C-alpha positions as CSV (number, residue, x, y, z in Angstrom):
1,M,0.0,0.0,0.0
2,Q,1.4,3.4,-1.0
3,P,2.1,5.5,2.1
4,K,0.6,8.9,2.6
5,L,1.6,12.1,4.3
6,K,0.2,12.4,7.7
7,F,-2.2,15.3,8.2
8,L,0.2,17.6,9.9
9,D,2.8,17.1,7.1
10,R,0.4,17.2,4.3
11,Y,-0.7,20.7,5.0
12,L,2.6,22.0,6.3
13,T,2.7,24.9,3.7
14,L,-0.8,26.0,4.9
15,W,0.4,25.9,8.5
16,I,3.4,28.0,7.7
17,F,1.2,30.5,5.9
18,L,-1.1,30.7,8.8
19,A,1.7,31.1,11.3
20,I,3.1,34.0,9.2
21,A,-0.4,35.6,9.2
22,L,-0.7,35.2,13.0
23,G,2.7,36.6,13.6
24,V,2.1,39.6,11.5
25,G,-1.4,40.1,13.2
26,L,0.2,40.0,16.7
27,G,2.9,42.4,15.5
28,Y,0.2,45.1,14.4
29,L,-1.9,44.5,17.6
30,F,0.9,44.6,20.0
31,P,3.6,46.9,18.6
32,N,5.6,46.6,21.8
33,I,6.1,42.9,21.4
34,A,9.8,43.5,20.4
35,G,10.4,45.1,23.8
36,V,8.8,42.3,25.7
37,M,11.0,39.8,23.9
38,D,14.1,41.8,24.7
39,G,13.4,41.0,28.4
40,F,13.8,37.3,27.7
41,T,17.3,37.8,26.0
42,V,20.6,37.0,27.6
43,G,23.5,38.4,25.6
44,T,22.5,37.7,22.0
45,T,20.4,34.6,22.8
46,N,16.7,34.8,23.1
47,I,15.7,32.2,25.7
48,P,12.1,31.2,24.3
49,L,13.6,31.1,20.7
50,A,16.5,29.1,21.7
51,I,14.4,26.5,23.4
52,G,12.1,26.3,20.4
53,L,15.0,25.9,18.1
54,V,16.5,23.0,20.1
55,L,13.1,21.3,20.3
56,M,12.8,21.7,16.6
57,M,15.9,19.7,16.0
58,Y,15.4,17.0,18.7
59,P,12.9,14.7,17.1
60,P,14.6,14.1,13.7
61,L,17.9,13.4,15.6
62,A,16.1,11.1,18.0
63,K,14.7,9.1,15.1
64,V,18.2,8.4,13.7
65,D,19.6,4.8,14.2
66,Y,23.3,5.6,14.7
67,S,24.1,2.0,15.1
68,L,23.8,1.8,11.2
69,L,26.8,4.0,10.7
70,P,29.3,1.1,10.5
71,N,27.3,-0.4,7.7
72,A,27.5,2.8,5.7
73,L,31.2,2.3,5.3
74,K,30.7,-1.1,3.6
75,D,29.0,0.3,0.5
76,R,31.7,2.7,-0.6
77,K,30.1,3.4,-4.1
78,V,26.9,4.5,-2.8
79,I,28.3,6.5,0.2
80,G,30.8,8.1,-2.2
81,I,27.9,9.2,-4.4
82,T,26.0,10.5,-1.4
83,L,28.9,12.6,0.0
84,V,29.7,14.2,-3.4
85,L,26.0,15.0,-4.0
86,N,25.4,16.5,-0.6
87,W,28.7,18.2,0.1
88,A,30.1,19.1,-3.2
89,I,27.4,19.4,-5.8
90,G,24.6,20.6,-3.5
91,T,26.6,23.1,-1.7
92,V,28.1,24.5,-4.9
93,L,24.9,24.6,-6.7
94,M,23.1,26.5,-4.0
95,F,26.0,29.0,-3.8
96,A,25.8,29.5,-7.5
97,L,22.1,30.0,-7.6
98,A,22.4,32.6,-4.6
99,V,25.1,34.5,-6.5
100,L,23.0,34.3,-9.8
101,F,19.8,35.5,-8.3
102,L,20.6,37.4,-5.1
103,R,24.1,38.9,-5.5
104,N,22.7,42.4,-5.2
105,E,20.9,41.5,-1.9
106,P,23.8,40.0,0.1
107,E,21.6,39.3,3.3
108,Y,19.1,37.2,1.3
109,M,22.2,35.6,-0.6
110,S,23.9,34.5,2.6
111,G,20.7,33.1,3.9
112,L,20.3,31.0,0.9
113,I,23.9,29.8,1.2
114,L,23.2,28.9,4.9
115,I,20.3,26.6,3.6
116,G,22.5,25.0,0.9
117,L,25.1,24.0,3.4
118,A,22.5,22.5,5.9
119,R,21.8,19.0,4.5
120,C,18.6,17.2,5.1
121,I,18.0,15.0,8.2
122,A,14.3,15.3,8.9
123,M,11.7,15.4,6.2
124,V,13.8,13.2,4.0
125,I,12.4,10.1,5.8
126,V,8.9,11.2,4.8
127,W,9.8,11.8,1.2
128,S,11.7,8.5,0.8
129,D,8.8,6.6,2.3
130,L,6.4,8.3,-0.1
131,A,8.8,7.3,-3.0
132,Q,9.0,3.7,-2.0
133,A,12.7,4.0,-1.1
134,N,14.9,1.9,1.2
135,R,13.9,3.3,4.6
136,E,16.8,1.7,6.5
137,Y,19.3,3.0,3.8
138,T,17.6,6.5,4.1
139,A,18.1,6.3,7.9
140,L,21.7,5.2,7.4
141,L,22.3,8.2,5.1
142,V,20.6,10.6,7.6
143,A,22.9,9.3,10.3
144,L,26.0,9.9,8.1
145,N,24.8,13.4,7.2
146,S,24.0,14.3,11.0
147,V,27.6,13.4,12.1
148,F,29.2,15.0,9.0
149,Q,27.1,18.2,9.6
150,I,28.2,18.6,13.1
151,L,31.8,18.3,12.1
152,T,31.8,20.5,9.1
153,Y,29.0,23.0,9.0
154,S,30.9,25.8,10.6
155,F,33.9,25.3,8.2
156,F,31.6,25.3,5.1
157,V,29.9,28.5,6.3
158,W,33.3,30.2,6.7
159,L,34.3,28.9,3.2
160,F,31.3,29.8,1.2
161,I,30.4,33.1,3.0
162,N,33.6,34.5,4.0
163,V,36.2,33.2,1.6
164,L,34.7,32.3,-1.7
165,P,32.7,35.5,-2.4
166,A,35.9,37.6,-1.8
167,Q,38.1,35.3,-4.0
168,L,35.6,35.5,-6.7
169,G,35.2,39.3,-6.5
170,I,31.4,39.1,-6.1
171,A,30.1,42.7,-6.0
172,N,28.0,44.1,-3.1
173,F,29.0,41.3,-0.8
174,N,30.3,42.7,2.4
175,I,29.0,40.2,5.0
176,R,31.4,38.4,7.4
177,V,30.4,35.6,9.6
178,P,32.5,34.7,12.5
179,M,33.4,31.1,12.5
180,K,33.3,31.1,16.3
181,D,29.7,32.2,16.3
182,V,28.7,29.6,13.8
183,T,30.6,26.9,15.7
184,Q,28.9,27.9,18.9
185,S,25.5,27.9,17.2
186,V,26.1,24.5,15.7
187,L,27.1,23.0,19.1
188,I,24.0,24.5,20.8
189,Y,21.4,24.0,18.1
190,L,22.6,20.7,16.5
191,G,25.0,19.3,19.2
192,V,22.6,19.5,22.1
193,P,19.6,18.0,20.3
194,F,22.1,15.4,18.7
195,L,23.3,14.3,22.1
196,A,19.8,14.2,23.6
197,G,18.5,12.3,20.5
198,F,21.4,9.8,20.8
199,L,20.9,9.3,24.6
200,S,17.2,9.0,24.2
201,R,17.5,6.2,21.6
202,Y,20.3,4.5,23.4
203,F,18.7,4.3,26.8
204,L,14.9,4.0,25.8
205,V,15.8,1.2,23.3
206,R,17.7,-0.7,25.9
207,S,14.9,-0.4,28.5
208,K,11.8,-0.5,26.4
209,G,12.9,-2.2,23.1
210,I,13.2,-1.0,19.6
211,E,9.6,-1.8,18.8
212,W,8.2,0.3,21.6
213,Y,10.7,3.2,20.5
214,N,9.6,3.3,17.0
215,R,5.9,2.6,17.4
216,K,5.2,4.6,20.6
217,F,7.9,7.1,21.5
218,V,8.8,8.4,17.9
219,P,5.2,9.2,16.9
220,K,4.7,11.2,20.2
221,I,7.8,13.4,19.7
222,S,7.6,13.8,15.8
223,P,5.0,16.7,16.0
224,I,7.3,18.7,18.3
225,T,9.4,19.7,15.3
226,L,6.5,21.3,13.5
227,Y,5.1,23.0,16.6
228,A,8.5,24.4,17.4
229,L,8.9,25.6,13.8
230,L,5.5,27.3,13.8
231,F,6.3,28.9,17.1
232,T,9.6,30.4,15.6
233,I,7.7,31.6,12.5
234,V,5.0,33.3,14.6
235,L,7.6,35.0,16.9
236,M,9.7,36.2,13.8
237,F,6.9,37.7,11.9
238,S,5.5,39.3,15.0
239,L,8.6,41.5,14.9
240,K,8.3,42.2,11.1
241,G,4.9,43.9,10.9
242,D,6.4,47.1,9.6
243,K,7.8,45.2,6.5
244,I,4.9,43.0,5.6
245,L,4.1,45.0,2.5
246,E,7.6,44.1,1.1
247,L,7.3,40.3,1.9
248,P,5.3,39.0,-1.1
249,L,7.9,40.1,-3.6
250,D,10.7,38.9,-1.4
251,V,9.2,35.5,-1.1
252,V,9.2,35.2,-4.9
253,K,12.9,36.2,-5.1
254,I,13.8,33.6,-2.7
255,A,11.4,30.9,-4.1
256,I,12.8,31.0,-7.6
257,P,16.4,29.7,-6.8
258,L,15.0,27.3,-4.1
259,I,12.7,25.7,-6.7
260,I,15.5,25.4,-9.3
261,Y,17.8,23.9,-6.6
262,F,15.2,21.2,-5.6
263,V,14.5,20.1,-9.2
264,V,18.1,20.2,-10.4
265,M,19.4,18.3,-7.4
266,F,16.7,15.7,-7.8
267,F,17.4,14.9,-11.5
268,V,21.1,15.1,-11.2
269,S,21.1,12.7,-8.2
270,F,18.6,10.4,-9.7
271,F,20.4,10.0,-13.0
272,I,23.8,9.8,-11.6
273,S,22.8,6.8,-9.5
274,L,20.8,5.4,-12.5
275,Y,23.9,5.6,-14.6
276,L,26.0,3.8,-11.9
277,K,23.2,1.1,-11.8
278,V,22.2,1.7,-8.3
279,P,18.8,-0.1,-7.4
280,Y,15.7,2.0,-7.3
281,D,15.1,1.8,-3.6
282,K,18.7,3.1,-2.8
283,N,18.5,5.5,-5.7
284,A,15.4,7.3,-4.3
285,S,17.0,7.3,-0.8
286,I,20.1,9.0,-2.3
287,A,18.1,11.4,-4.4
288,F,15.8,12.8,-1.6
289,T,18.6,13.0,0.8
290,A,20.6,15.2,-1.5
291,T,17.4,17.2,-2.6
292,G,16.2,18.2,0.8
293,N,17.7,20.6,3.2
294,N,17.9,21.1,7.0
295,F,16.1,24.4,7.4
296,E,15.9,24.0,11.1
297,L,19.5,24.3,11.3
298,A,19.8,27.1,8.8
299,I,17.1,29.0,10.8
300,A,18.9,28.5,14.1
301,V,22.3,29.6,12.8
302,A,20.9,32.6,11.0
303,I,19.0,33.8,14.1
304,A,22.0,33.0,16.5
305,V,24.6,34.8,14.2
306,F,22.5,37.6,12.4
307,G,19.5,38.0,14.7
308,I,15.8,37.2,14.6
309,H,15.1,40.4,12.7
310,S,17.6,39.5,9.9
311,P,16.8,38.8,6.3
312,Q,18.9,35.6,6.6
313,A,16.5,34.2,9.2
314,F,13.5,35.4,6.9
315,V,15.1,33.2,4.1
316,G,15.3,30.2,6.4
317,V,11.6,30.5,7.2
318,I,10.6,30.6,3.5
319,G,12.6,27.5,2.8
320,P,10.0,24.9,4.1
321,L,7.3,26.9,2.6
322,I,8.7,26.2,-0.8
323,E,10.2,22.8,-0.2
324,V,7.0,21.0,0.8
325,P,4.9,21.3,-2.5
326,V,8.0,20.9,-4.7
327,L,9.1,17.7,-3.0
328,I,5.6,16.2,-3.1
329,L,5.8,16.8,-6.9
330,L,9.2,15.2,-7.0
331,V,8.0,12.2,-5.1
332,R,5.5,11.6,-8.0
333,M,8.2,12.2,-10.5
334,S,10.3,9.7,-8.7
335,L,7.6,7.0,-9.0
336,F,7.1,7.9,-12.6
337,L,10.8,7.4,-13.2
338,K,10.7,4.1,-11.4
339,Q,8.2,2.8,-13.8
340,K,10.1,4.1,-16.8
341,Y,13.5,2.9,-16.0
342,Y,13.3,0.2,-13.4
343,S,10.2,-1.8,-14.6
344,V,11.1,-5.3,-15.7
């Protein structure tokens, strides 16, 4: 039986639109909301927002079976494809699209680059299930990406935002991101939930069993990611009421390179694996792992480094708004390509 999106996931784009509307409405009704939020800030960290961002990251990291990682190293061809697609082709493609479409708006450009560097570890499980991919293999790739992301994300941000634009002489790009700030953000917003997710899985599986963990615990914590994302969106847009008239055009500016990115990454990934004779179930796992992005991490880093009012954070919020409908269409395309190229 073909799996279907759960109710919350199916209408994610609608929930994000409603959260934006609610946030803007609160901003107009309560103009002093920014002052109130400042009272909950320690240094540059807003406590309610930090809690929301950590909670956003916890469920996907608690779902990952890290015991699969040793198996990843055995299939060197497929793992090699995955690493090249995610950490070479994907990052360079998003960088190129950001430069092409947003080079005259460096804040949006850097926000898009942050998204391109954050590889998918959450919704990819949903997309791979819908596309009839190998779920265990998807989980294995997610585990690999999770560890690789913790180790390399701050370096890639430094490379693609601080170094490459200057070396390439890109005009109007004067943003500098302190590597220390990004590393600190990654340790807090990815490291803390990573550790919590790892320990949750380790101890709960030992005490309750894997069946209980997957059937009882995981479904209970899964909606936390969406609730925390919507909370973040409401809070961000409640502080942007004065700029709401500018937002529709800005959404279009951000949406165009994102749509191109998703479509190109999917087809490049799928046909590279097809050429290398990778079976369909693994091909779909690789394709959707490479196509999706970890918007939760991009939002967290953007807010921590540039601030909740920043255009970079706004770009991060627009990401899942565009990703959901596009990836649903790509799931259908994947099933079509399965019939075309893998039918006996």
